[in-house]
C-alpha positions as CSV (number, residue, x, y, z in Angstrom):
1,M,19.7,76.1,186.3
2,D,17.1,76.0,189.0
3,I,17.3,78.8,191.6
4,P,16.1,77.8,195.1
5,A,13.2,79.8,196.4
6,T,15.3,80.8,199.4
7,A,18.1,82.3,197.3
8,A,18.6,86.0,197.8
9,T,18.4,88.3,194.8
10,P,20.7,91.3,194.5
11,Q,17.7,93.6,195.0
12,A,16.6,91.8,198.1
13,A,20.2,92.1,199.5
14,A,20.2,95.8,198.8
15,T,16.9,96.3,200.5
16,R,18.2,94.5,203.6
17,S,21.3,96.6,203.6
18,R,19.3,99.8,203.4
19,G,17.1,98.6,206.2
20,S,20.1,97.7,208.3
21,L,21.7,101.1,207.8
22,T,18.5,102.9,208.6
23,S,18.1,100.9,211.8
24,D,21.7,101.7,212.8
25,F,21.3,105.4,212.2
26,D,18.0,105.5,214.2
27,T,19.8,103.7,217.1
28,F,22.6,106.2,216.9
29,L,20.2,109.1,217.2
30,T,18.4,107.5,220.1
31,L,21.6,107.0,222.0
32,M,22.7,110.6,221.3
33,T,19.3,112.0,222.5
34,T,19.5,109.8,225.6
35,Q,23.0,111.0,226.3
36,L,21.8,114.7,226.0
37,Q,18.9,114.1,228.4
38,H,21.2,112.6,231.0
39,Q,24.3,114.7,230.8
40,D,25.5,116.8,233.7
41,P,23.9,120.3,233.3
42,L,27.0,121.7,235.0
43,K,29.4,119.9,232.6
44,P,27.5,119.7,229.2
45,V,29.2,117.9,226.4
46,D,30.4,120.3,223.7
47,S,27.8,120.3,220.9
48,T,30.5,120.2,218.3
49,E,31.4,116.8,219.5
50,Y,27.9,115.6,218.7
51,L,28.0,117.2,215.3
52,S,31.4,115.5,214.6
53,Q,29.9,112.1,215.7
54,L,26.9,112.7,213.5
55,A,29.0,113.7,210.5
56,S,31.3,110.7,211.0
57,F,28.3,108.3,211.2
58,S,26.7,109.8,208.1
59,T,30.0,109.4,206.2
60,V,30.3,105.8,207.2
61,E,26.6,105.2,206.4
62,Q,27.0,106.7,202.9
63,Q,30.1,104.7,202.2
64,S,28.4,101.5,203.3
65,Y,25.4,102.2,201.2
66,T,27.7,103.0,198.2
67,N,29.6,99.7,198.7
68,N,26.4,97.7,198.9
69,L,25.1,99.4,195.7
70,L,28.3,98.5,193.9
71,E,28.0,94.9,195.1
72,T,24.5,94.8,193.8
73,L,25.4,96.1,190.4
74,I,28.3,93.7,190.1
75,A,26.1,90.8,191.0
76,S,23.5,91.9,188.4
77,F,26.1,92.3,185.7
78,G,27.7,88.9,186.7
79,G,24.4,87.1,186.3
80,M,23.7,88.8,183.0
81,G,27.2,87.9,181.7
82,L,26.8,84.3,182.7
83,S,23.5,83.9,180.8
84,Q,25.0,85.5,177.7
85,A,28.2,83.4,178.0
86,A,26.1,80.2,178.2
87,A,25.2,80.7,174.6
88,W,28.8,80.3,173.7
89,V,28.8,76.6,174.6
90,G,29.4,74.6,171.4
91,R,31.0,77.6,169.6
92,E,34.7,78.4,169.1
93,A,36.4,81.0,171.2
94,R,39.7,82.6,170.3
95,G,42.3,83.5,172.9
96,I,45.7,82.8,174.3
97,M,45.7,79.1,175.3
98,P,47.6,75.9,174.5
99,A,46.8,73.8,171.5
100,H,45.1,70.4,172.0
101,V,46.8,67.9,169.8
102,A,44.8,64.7,169.2
103,G,46.2,63.7,165.8
104,P,48.4,64.8,162.8
105,E,46.0,67.5,161.6
106,A,47.3,71.0,161.2
107,I,46.0,73.6,163.7
108,P,45.5,77.2,162.7
109,I,47.4,79.6,165.0
110,F,47.5,83.4,165.2
111,P,50.9,84.7,166.5
112,S,51.4,88.3,167.5
113,I,54.6,89.1,165.7
114,S,56.3,92.5,166.5
115,P,56.0,95.0,163.6
116,S,59.7,95.9,164.1
117,A,60.9,92.2,163.9
118,D,62.8,91.1,160.9
119,R,62.7,87.5,162.1
120,A,60.3,85.5,164.2
121,V,60.6,82.1,165.8
122,L,57.7,80.0,167.1
123,V,58.7,78.1,170.2
124,V,56.6,75.0,171.0
125,R,56.6,73.5,174.5
126,N,54.9,70.4,175.9
127,E,53.0,70.2,179.2
128,A,56.2,69.7,181.1
129,G,57.6,73.0,179.7
130,D,60.2,71.3,177.5
131,V,60.8,72.8,174.0
132,V,59.8,70.3,171.4
133,N,60.2,72.4,168.3
134,R,61.3,75.8,167.0
135,I,59.9,77.1,163.7
136,D,60.7,80.2,161.7
137,L,57.7,82.2,160.9
138,A,57.2,84.5,157.9
139,V,57.2,88.1,159.3
140,G,54.1,90.0,158.3
141,K,51.7,87.1,158.4
142,T,49.1,86.8,161.1
143,E,47.8,83.2,160.6
144,F,49.7,80.0,160.2
145,S,48.9,76.3,160.0
146,W,50.9,74.5,162.6
147,L,51.7,70.9,162.1
148,P,52.1,69.1,165.5
149,Q,55.6,67.7,164.9
150,D,58.8,67.8,166.8
151,M,62.2,68.9,165.5
152,T,62.8,65.7,163.6
153,G,59.4,65.8,161.9
154,A,57.9,63.1,164.0
155,E,54.3,63.4,165.1
156,L,53.8,64.8,168.6
157,P,51.9,62.6,171.0
158,E,48.4,63.7,172.2
159,G,48.4,66.4,174.8
160,L,48.5,70.2,175.3
161,Y,51.2,72.3,173.7
162,S,51.9,76.0,174.4
163,F,53.4,78.6,172.1
164,E,55.6,81.6,172.3
165,V,57.0,83.9,169.6
166,E,60.5,85.2,169.8
167,N,60.9,88.5,167.9
168,Y,64.4,89.2,166.5
169,Q,66.2,92.1,164.9
170,G,69.2,90.6,163.3
171,D,70.6,88.1,165.8
172,M,69.3,89.9,168.8
173,Q,66.0,88.9,170.4
174,Q,64.0,92.0,171.2
175,T,60.7,90.7,172.7
176,S,58.5,87.7,173.2
177,S,54.8,87.6,172.3
178,A,51.8,85.3,172.6
179,V,49.9,83.2,170.2
180,E,46.1,82.9,169.9
181,L,44.1,80.0,168.6
182,Y,40.5,78.8,168.5
183,G,39.0,76.1,170.8
184,R,35.5,74.7,171.1
185,V,33.7,75.9,174.3
186,T,32.4,73.0,176.4
187,E,31.3,74.7,179.6
188,V,31.1,78.2,181.2
189,R,31.9,78.5,184.9
190,A,31.3,81.5,187.2
191,L,34.3,81.6,189.6
192,P,35.2,84.2,192.2
193,G,37.8,85.7,189.8
194,G,35.3,86.0,187.0
195,M,33.8,83.8,184.3
196,V,36.0,81.0,182.8
197,L,35.4,79.2,179.5
198,M,36.2,75.5,179.6
199,V,37.6,74.6,176.2
200,D,38.0,71.1,174.6
201,G,41.0,69.2,175.8
202,G,40.7,70.5,179.4
203,R,41.8,74.0,178.5
204,E,40.6,77.1,180.4
205,L,40.2,80.6,179.0
206,A,39.1,83.7,181.0
207,A,36.0,85.1,179.4
208,G,37.5,88.6,179.7
209,S,40.6,87.6,177.7
210,L,38.9,86.1,174.6
211,T,39.2,88.1,171.4
212,A,36.7,86.5,169.1
213,I,34.0,83.9,169.0
214,R,32.6,82.1,166.0
215,G,30.3,79.2,164.9
């Protein structure tokens, strides 16, 4: 990606912030000195008031400088993370996302089954949120091959399908848990909320939520 010559770097932004703070502080001292020179000798302003003003300004100045420093560090880390994440394009990322069905082939999934469950059920939903299948899972396994079929065994149409695991003890459902799977990364985007990986089939995966990458 080409960066325009006029684009500001984090270091340049920090330099301008420091310069602005220094200028504001000098202006404050000038105003305070002028006020001292022109005050009524018979009714001088209490010196503690000046000290309080000076201390307040110094506190604000330090806080502003700290905030600008943090923004600079975040911008630096964000740029570094984006360049690293760009190398993930074409590889497979693992995380919580829907499955992209484009045929009858089985799709590996990785459900999080509760250790205390004696029965687990995989609930499959289409893009409209309708349940299209419920499948009993073997407790204790961490990987399954999911066949994209409905409750009658018919092949599911192309689209995105989300998963949820219902964890049971006896006949009582205790918790629900998520399912992870792999998807091929097609693009990396830097958004205000953080980096997002675009995965084949139009899926999105926050970079901070992926748990593995391969290929």
